[in-house]
N, C-alpha and C positions, 0 to 999 in steps of 0.2 A: 785744200783749196783756201785761198785767202778771201777775207771779207770784201776787199776792194773789187773782186770780180763781180760782186753783186751790186755795185754802185748804181746802175740804172734803176734797180728795184728799191734800194735803200734810200736813194735821193728822192724818189717819188713819195715816200712815206714821211719825209722830213717836214715837220711843222714847228716853227719857232715862234715863241711868244715872249714879249718883253716882260721883265720882272715888275714893271709898273702897271701891267694889264689887270683887268678885273676878272672874276670868275665867269661873268657873263661873256666876256670876250673869249675866254677859254672854251666855254660851251659852244660858242659859234664856230670856233676853230675845229672842234671835233665833228662838226656837221659835214666836213669834207670827206669824200670817200677814202677808205683805206687808212684813215688816221686813227691810231690807237694810243698815241703818246705825244705829248707836247714837251718840247725842250725849252725851258725857261732860260733866257739869256739876259745879261746885263747890257748896259749901253755900249760896251766894247764888243759885244757878240760872243762873249764867253759863257758857256753853259754854267748855270748856278743851281739848277734843279730840274726836276721833271714832274709832270702831272699826267696821270693816266685817266682814262674814261671812268674807271671804277672809283678812283680817288674823288673825282668830281661828283659822281652820282651819290657817293656816301656822304659828301660834305654839303651839298646843296640844300637838303631838307633842314639841316641844323643852322646853316649860316645864310647869308644873303648873297645874291648874285653880284652885288656891288663890292664885295670884299676883295682885297688884292690877291692875286694868284700866289704870291709869296706866303700867304697864310695857309695854303694847302699843299704846296709843292714839297716833294721829297728832296732834301738837300744832299743826301747820300746817293750819288749816281753810280749805278753799276753799268759800265759801258764797255765797249770794245773799240779797237783801233782798226783802220783799214788793213794793216799788215797782219792782223791776228788771224789765226786758223779758224775757219768756220766751225769745224767740229768742236773745238775748245769753247767757242762762244755758245754753241748750242748746249753743251754740257752745263755751262754756267746758267743759262736760261732755264734749262730743265730742272736743275737743282734748286734754283731760286723761285721756281714757278712763275717765270716772267714771260709774258706774251710778246713784249717788245723790248729792245735794247738800243740805246743811242750809240751811234758810231761817231766818235769824237776824234779830232786831230790831236797831235801831241800838245798843242796849246789850248785844248778844251773847246775848240770851235766845232759846232755841230756840222756833220757831213751827211748824215742820214739816220734812218731808224731801221734796224733789223727786226723783222717779224719772224717769230719762231716757225710759222707755217712756211715761209719762204726758205728758211734754213733747212727745214725737214725735207722740203721738195727737192732741193739741190742735193742734199746728202743721199736721199733715196735714189735719185737718178744716177748719182756717182756709184752707188752700190750695185744698181742694175747693170751698169756698164762693166764693172769689175766681174760680175757674175757671168755676163755674156762673153767677155774675153777669156775667162777661165774655162767656160764650157767649150769654146772654140779651141783652146789650147789642148784640153783633154781629148777632144774629138780629132785633133790633128788637122783642123781646117787651116789651109794656107801653108801646110808643111809637106805637100805631096811631091 
């Protein structure tokens, strides 16, 4: 299954913030439901970094809320593309202990955010369907 099949879900989780924004603005952006990752973009809309809720929580006590989001963002972005296989993306997330992964276009424009729980739900449903089809095959259902 390709990641673009989850576009309705991943696009709802997309939250973009300008690289000129403050940490206070980032904290406000996280107050929206189902947002666990902010994609930091330059003026052209190209992803330049990411900020997670845990990054922000770890940083706020030490810094000020008026600091720029670029002082906190991770510049090394682990991402996936719409055409990537969901199972492969899930493996990368599990290996890297990532809760969220940006979905980026070929030109690094943000398209969505894949949450590991959404990936696991779809993969689990896919496995249940395969199990059901196999059980029917073994039982001879539909082959009478």
